C-alpha positions in Angstrom: -35.6 -133.0 61.2 -32.7 -130.8 60.2 -29.5 -132.3 58.8 -26.7 -132.5 61.4 -23.4 -130.9 60.3 -20.4 -132.3 62.3 -17.5 -129.9 62.8 -14.0 -130.5 64.3 -12.1 -127.5 65.6 -8.5 -128.0 66.7 -7.1 -124.9 68.4 -5.1 -124.5 71.6 -6.7 -121.2 72.5 -9.9 -121.5 74.5 -11.1 -118.0 73.4 -10.7 -118.9 69.7 -12.6 -122.2 70.3 -15.4 -120.4 72.0 -15.7 -117.9 69.1 -15.6 -120.6 66.5 -18.2 -122.7 68.4 -20.5 -119.6 68.7 -20.1 -118.6 65.1 -20.6 -122.2 63.8 -23.7 -122.7 65.9 -25.2 -119.3 64.8 -24.3 -119.9 61.1 -25.6 -123.4 60.9 -28.7 -122.6 62.7 -29.4 -119.7 60.3 -29.0 -122.1 57.4 -31.4 -124.6 59.0 -28.9 -127.2 60.1 -28.2 -128.7 63.5 -24.6 -128.5 64.6 -22.4 -131.0 66.4 -19.1 -129.4 67.2 -16.1 -131.2 68.7 -13.3 -129.0 70.0 -9.8 -130.3 70.8 -6.8 -128.4 72.2 -4.3 -131.2 71.7 -3.2 -131.4 68.1 -2.0 -135.0 68.5 -5.5 -136.0 69.7 -6.8 -134.0 66.7 -4.7 -135.9 64.2 -5.9 -139.2 65.8 -9.5 -138.1 65.6 -9.0 -137.2 61.9 -7.3 -140.5 61.2 -10.0 -142.6 62.8 -13.2 -140.5 62.3 -12.3 -137.8 59.8 -14.9 -138.7 57.2 -17.8 -137.8 59.6 -16.7 -134.1 59.7 -18.0 -131.7 57.1 -15.8 -128.9 58.3 -12.4 -129.1 60.0 -11.2 -125.8 61.6 -7.4 -126.1 62.1 -5.1 -123.7 63.9 -1.6 -123.5 62.4 0.6 -122.7 65.3 0.0 -125.4 67.8 2.3 -127.0 70.4 3.8 -130.5 69.7 2.3 -130.8 66.2 1.4 -127.8 63.9 -1.7 -127.5 61.9 0.3 -127.6 58.7 1.9 -130.9 59.8 -1.6 -132.3 60.4 -2.7 -131.1 56.9 0.4 -132.6 55.4 -0.4 -136.0 57.0 -4.0 -135.7 55.5 -2.4 -135.2 52.1 -0.9 -138.7 52.4 -3.5 -140.5 54.5 -6.9 -138.9 54.0 -6.7 -136.6 50.9 -10.5 -136.6 50.6 -10.6 -134.4 53.8 -8.4 -131.6 52.4 -11.3 -129.6 50.9 -13.0 -129.6 54.3 -10.1 -127.9 56.1 -10.3 -124.2 57.0 -7.0 -123.0 58.5 -7.5 -120.4 61.3 -4.3 -118.4 61.5 -2.7 -115.0 61.9 0.1 -116.2 59.7 -1.2 -117.3 56.3 2.1 -116.9 54.6 3.3 -119.9 56.6 0.8 -122.0 54.6 1.1 -120.5 51.1 4.8 -121.0 51.1 4.6 -124.6 52.3 1.5 -125.7 50.2 2.0 -123.7 47.1 0.4 -126.4 44.9 -2.7 -126.7 47.1 -5.8 -124.5 47.2 -6.3 -123.6 50.8 -9.2 -122.2 52.7 -7.8 -119.7 55.2 -9.6 -117.7 57.8 -7.2 -115.0 58.9 -7.1 -114.0 62.6 -8.5 -111.7 63.9 -11.7 -112.5 61.9 -15.2 -111.1 61.8 -18.4 -113.1 61.4 -18.7 -112.2 57.7 -15.2 -113.6 56.8 -16.0 -116.7 58.8 -19.3 -117.2 56.9 -17.5 -116.8 53.5 -15.0 -119.6 54.4 -17.7 -122.0 55.8 -19.9 -121.4 52.7 -16.9 -122.4 50.5 -16.3 -125.6 52.3 -20.0 -126.6 52.6 -20.7 -125.3 49.1 -23.8 -123.4 50.3 
């Protein structure tokens, strides 16, 4: 029975969520894993999910520019509450400078929009250490 890799994707754009889900399913299937992908459009729900169930996710895909609560605010809360999750986060953004300025002391995994499958694979490989 293949290992199940649980992924959380927080992004307010349905199109991006669809692409992330398709790419994750394809990539994990190619690697011999089964995928379980939870997608959320509401960043407040995302933060709650990470606070209560974050340890079950091997990969956390996080948009930066979200309504109500930004991805970097979610990440900042993880620094203080769940620091063991930080190396599982892949930021998905068209604005990587927003992150490098704010988190200059952190090593960040950033998937820059628009992205191709190969760039996606490189980031997921880094997080899963495959």
